[in-house]
C-alpha positions as a printed NumPy array, in Angstrom:
array([[  0.039,   0.099,  -0.437],
       [  1.326,   3.812,  -1.027],
       [  1.507,   6.581,   1.327],
       [  0.585,   9.226,  -1.428],
       [ -1.795,  11.854,   0.689],
       [ -5.098,  13.178,  -1.762],
       [ -7.214,  16.382,  -0.873],
       [-10.222,  16.348,  -2.675],
       [-11.649,  19.833,  -3.127],
       [-15.169,  20.214,  -4.368],
       [-18.733,  21.382,  -3.173],
       [-20.737,  18.208,  -4.001],
       [-20.245,  16.093,  -1.069],
       [-21.734,  12.818,  -2.676],
       [-18.882,  13.346,  -5.36 ],
       [-16.287,  13.766,  -2.522],
       [-17.363,  10.731,  -0.895],
       [-17.287,   8.525,  -3.853],
       [-13.652,   9.617,  -5.113],
       [-12.571,   9.322,  -1.226],
       [-13.819,   5.397,  -1.101],
       [-12.45 ,   4.71 ,  -4.581],
       [ -9.158,   6.258,  -4.122],
       [ -8.708,   4.489,  -0.192],
       [ -9.718,   1.081,  -1.824],
       [ -6.557,   2.079,  -4.384],
       [ -4.419,   2.301,  -1.073],
       [ -4.187,   6.438,  -1.075],
       [ -4.778,   8.248,   1.859],
       [ -7.396,  10.952,   1.469],
       [ -9.018,  14.119,   3.064],
       [-11.919,  16.171,   1.723],
       [-12.964,  19.522,   1.829],
       [-16.427,  21.016,   0.552],
       [-14.929,  24.682,  -0.472],
       [-12.002,  26.463,  -1.068],
       [-12.404,  28.357,   2.143],
       [-12.231,  24.982,   3.993],
       [ -9.632,  23.532,   2.186],
       [ -7.706,  26.593,   3.057],
       [ -7.849,  26.054,   6.669],
       [ -6.062,  22.806,   6.196],
       [ -2.111,  22.078,   6.172],
       [ -1.841,  21.562,   2.768],
       [  1.988,  20.857,   2.159],
       [  1.192,  17.378,   3.453],
       [ -0.686,  16.394,   0.487],
       [  1.078,  14.698,  -2.841],
       [ -1.746,  15.711,  -4.889],
       [ -4.908,  17.903,  -4.939],
       [ -8.076,  17.169,  -6.786],
       [-10.047,  20.685,  -7.482],
       [-13.067,  21.491,  -8.489],
       [-13.221,  24.955, -10.278],
       [-17.048,  26.343,  -9.648],
       [-17.146,  26.416,  -5.994],
       [-18.203,  29.193,  -3.571],
       [-16.556,  33.002,  -3.094],
       [-13.179,  31.132,  -4.088],
       [-13.186,  29.471,  -7.032],
       [-10.795,  26.411,  -8.06 ],
       [ -8.913,  28.713, -10.425],
       [ -8.252,  31.452,  -7.705],
       [ -7.52 ,  28.621,  -4.826],
       [ -5.05 ,  27.152,  -7.428],
       [ -3.375,  30.563,  -7.896],
       [ -3.19 ,  31.058,  -4.17 ],
       [ -1.437,  28.043,  -3.889],
       [  0.805,  28.394,  -6.826],
       [  1.852,  31.762,  -5.593],
       [  2.892,  30.159,  -1.755],
       [  6.432,  28.836,  -1.186],
       [  4.703,  25.789,   0.789],
       [  2.5  ,  24.832,  -1.471],
       [  3.867,  25.882,  -5.331],
       [  4.694,  22.12 ,  -5.738],
       [  1.763,  20.339,  -5.159],
       [  0.425,  18.851,  -8.434],
       [ -3.325,  20.099,  -9.181],
       [ -5.935,  18.165, -11.302],
       [ -8.912,  20.001, -11.961],
       [-12.439,  18.054, -12.154],
       [-15.112,  20.411, -13.346],
       [-18.204,  20.772, -15.832],
       [-16.348,  23.918, -17.415],
       [-14.288,  21.929, -20.035],
       [-14.12 ,  24.882, -22.969],
       [-10.898,  25.611, -24.674],
       [-10.735,  28.731, -22.84 ],
       [-11.018,  27.251, -19.225],
       [ -8.801,  24.503, -19.843],
       [ -6.097,  26.739, -20.915],
       [ -6.881,  29.052, -17.704],
       [ -6.277,  25.994, -15.619],
       [ -3.164,  24.885, -17.244],
       [ -1.396,  28.166, -17.16 ],
       [ -2.57 ,  28.737, -13.196],
       [ -0.145,  25.565, -13.218],
       [ -2.389,  22.521, -13.646],
       [ -1.094,  19.369, -14.391],
       [ -4.15 ,  17.518, -15.68 ],
       [ -7.865,  18.647, -16.554],
       [-10.68 ,  15.999, -16.285],
       [-14.574,  16.68 , -17.47 ],
       [-17.48 ,  16.169, -15.451],
       [-19.185,  13.375, -15.853],
       [-16.338,  11.199, -15.725],
       [-15.148,   7.382, -15.688],
       [-13.725,   6.607, -12.227],
       [-11.608,   4.395, -14.192],
       [ -9.828,   6.958, -16.095],
       [ -9.585,   9.383, -12.929],
       [ -7.548,   6.737, -11.313],
       [ -5.534,   6.028, -14.395],
       [ -4.607,   9.949, -14.383],
       [ -4.258,  10.067, -11.013],
       [ -1.665,   6.993, -10.662],
       [ -0.046,   8.612, -14.02 ],
       [  0.443,  11.902, -12.544],
       [  1.874,  10.797,  -9.038],
       [  4.519,   8.587, -11.021],
       [  5.521,  11.428, -12.786],
       [  5.765,  13.49 ,  -9.631],
       [  6.444,  11.154,  -6.7  ],
       [  9.487,  12.741,  -5.814],
       [  9.019,  15.966,  -4.135],
       [ 11.776,  17.726,  -5.717],
       [ 10.004,  19.346,  -8.848],
       [ 12.469,  19.983, -11.814],
       [ 10.948,  23.478, -12.5  ],
       [ 10.953,  24.698,  -8.954],
       [ 13.328,  22.856,  -6.908],
       [ 11.426,  22.567,  -3.876],
       [ 11.897,  20.013,  -1.278],
       [  9.663,  20.149,   1.862],
       [  7.968,  18.241,   5.036],
       [  4.809,  19.883,   6.486],
       [  5.686,  24.075,   6.707],
       [  9.321,  22.88 ,   6.065],
       [ 10.422,  24.285,   2.682],
       [ 13.796,  24.206,   1.16 ],
       [ 14.13 ,  26.34 ,  -2.258],
       [ 17.352,  24.452,  -3.706],
       [ 18.046,  26.963,  -6.648],
       [ 17.756,  30.116,  -4.14 ],
       [ 19.244,  28.298,  -1.478],
       [ 17.011,  29.318,   0.806],
       [ 14.894,  27.404,   3.918],
       [ 11.521,  28.408,   5.134],
       [  9.038,  27.908,   8.005],
       [  5.83 ,  29.05 ,   6.915],
       [  6.666,  32.362,   5.509],
       [  9.561,  32.812,   7.742],
       [ 13.168,  32.297,   6.448],
       [ 15.598,  30.61 ,   8.657],
       [ 19.364,  31.414,   8.48 ],
       [ 21.525,  28.11 ,   8.063],
       [ 25.132,  27.909,   7.036],
       [ 26.335,  26.19 ,   4.018],
       [ 27.073,  22.45 ,   6.242],
       [ 23.708,  22.848,   7.767],
       [ 21.785,  23.676,   4.412],
       [ 23.796,  20.433,   2.584],
       [ 22.678,  18.05 ,   5.573],
       [ 19.225,  19.348,   5.693],
       [ 18.867,  18.758,   2.168],
       [ 20.146,  15.46 ,   2.613],
       [ 18.191,  13.916,   4.926],
       [ 15.037,  16.075,   3.338],
       [ 15.172,  14.036,   0.112],
       [ 15.619,  10.71 ,   2.02 ],
       [ 13.579,  10.691,   4.434],
       [ 13.412,   7.856,   6.957],
       [ 16.847,   6.686,   5.654],
       [ 19.671,   6.346,   8.302],
       [ 23.103,   8.003,   7.187],
       [ 25.904,   7.152,   9.204],
       [ 28.501,   9.956,  10.384],
       [ 30.805,   8.812,   7.38 ],
       [ 28.138,   8.978,   4.856],
       [ 27.096,  12.695,   5.669],
       [ 31.056,  13.034,   5.847],
       [ 31.515,  11.914,   2.345],
       [ 28.293,  13.818,   0.784],
       [ 28.621,  16.964,   2.663],
       [ 32.704,  17.263,   3.02 ],
       [ 33.349,  15.74 ,   0.169],
       [ 37.172,  15.428,   0.134],
       [ 37.861,  17.952,   2.913],
       [ 40.569,  16.923,   5.188],
       [ 40.45 ,  16.764,   9.201],
       [ 36.833,  16.341,   9.587],
       [ 35.708,  14.748,  12.891],
       [ 32.654,  12.851,  14.041],
       [ 32.15 ,  15.493,  16.358],
       [ 32.061,  18.178,  13.711],
       [ 28.967,  16.455,  12.259],
       [ 27.083,  16.021,  15.597],
       [ 27.867,  20.141,  16.334],
       [ 26.331,  20.469,  13.024],
       [ 23.297,  18.5  ,  13.662],
       [ 22.885,  20.156,  16.67 ],
       [ 22.938,  23.417,  15.587],
       [ 20.349,  22.583,  12.62 ],
       [ 17.77 ,  21.172,  15.283],
       [ 17.693,  24.278,  17.236],
       [ 17.287,  26.226,  14.32 ],
       [ 14.376,  24.507,  12.49 ],
       [ 12.402,  24.576,  15.714],
       [  9.395,  21.905,  15.852],
       [ 11.19 ,  19.993,  13.215],
       [ 14.415,  19.546,  14.933],
       [ 12.622,  16.311,  16.752],
       [ 12.359,  14.708,  13.033],
       [ 15.717,  14.602,  12.897],
       [ 16.435,  11.384,  15.073],
       [ 19.789,   9.805,  16.293],
       [ 19.806,   5.948,  15.474],
       [ 22.454,   5.216,  18.112],
       [ 25.107,   3.049,  16.751],
       [ 24.063,   4.134,  13.054],
       [ 23.549,   7.8  ,  12.296],
       [ 20.764,  10.235,  11.632],
       [ 17.582,  10.546,   9.639],
       [ 14.793,  12.627,   8.975],
       [ 11.771,  10.513,  10.488],
       [  8.541,  11.064,   9.255],
       [  5.126,   9.364,  10.184]])
């Protein structure tokens, strides 16, 4: 069973429940929201995919997608629009907003499942080639800009702290020995002690606040960024 998390946002409660049931049958972890307003109250960056209806209340699906793409924490989340609006202009609007796919109602559940599977296969790595973002909940790394954010707050890290965090976040739940970290972060530098790694890990934990507890020490083995 996979661990992909999907959020379905649609004002048709029955449709949400149908999609939730079928997606959970396929092994996905699924939440639903019946409006963009409700969805925006959720911690969205934990999702691997959002299924988003266009025609909703005060905040349309297009408007919500635009908000997500402008936010560092959610810009890399793939979006599939599911909507009765299927004109060429509507589709162009959706794709211009950064949508990854567009499915028109009424639709076949088999088609929806196939498209979701294909999209998740293409975007299964949290690092998106176009944006180069890595994240866990509200902790986001912008690799290209060499910046780290918790929510909207930028966190100042040294070069080595930054590289350690990238290594651990790109490979969540994988344990790296001190020797592994030395080879990948310090490369060919000489006279680097194990203690140097411990000191950098300690500083990094403090700087990333509540996420410091996710950097776990495996006694006798090394360190990992542990997720649920």
